[in-house]
N, C-alpha and C positions, 0 to 999 in steps of 0.2 A: 727173868727178863719179861715174861708175859705180864706180870704184875706191874712192872715199871712202865711198860708200853701202855697198858690200860690207864694207869695214873696220868701219864703224859697226855693221852687223848682227852681225858676228862678235864685236866687243868687248862689245856689249850682250847677246849670246847670245839673240837673238830672230830671228823670221822676217820681221818687219815693223816699221816705225817709224810711229807715229801722225802726227807732224808733222816733215817734213824741210825744213830751212831752208837756203837758199843765201845766205850772208852777203856774198860777194864776187862782183860781176858782172864778167865779162871783157868789156871793150868790143869785142873782136874777134869775139865770138860773138853772133849775133843772138838776141834774147830769145825768139823763136819756137822756136829750136832747143832752148833750155832747157825751154820749156813742153812741147814734143813729147817730150823725154827724160823729164820728170817724169810726163807722161801714160802713157808706157810702163811706168814704175816702178809707177804705180798699177794698171795692168792686170795686172802681174806680182805684185801684192799685196806689194810690197816696202815701199811707203809708202801711207799712207791719204790724207794731205793734204800740201801743200807751200806754202812761203812764200818770199819773196825780200826782201832788204833792199839798201840802197845803190843801188837803181834810181832814177835821176834823169833829168833832162831830156837828159843826154848818152847815155842808154840808147836807142839808135836801133833801131826795128823794121826788119825787112826790108821792102823795097818790093815790093808785089804789083801786077800789072796786072789790073784788073777787066774 
């Protein structure tokens, strides 16, 4: 995802993207990992907002012990 984002920034000739959208969810990557990565991209001001599609019932969150 990082490589794709950097490529987009370069092609668009900009420092940040207003809305970065993840269109394909990898079922082997916990959705929390994606959210954490997007949060870091926001902190680095590479993106302002993010969205996700194709997340369905099969998108399983990590299990946390409270």
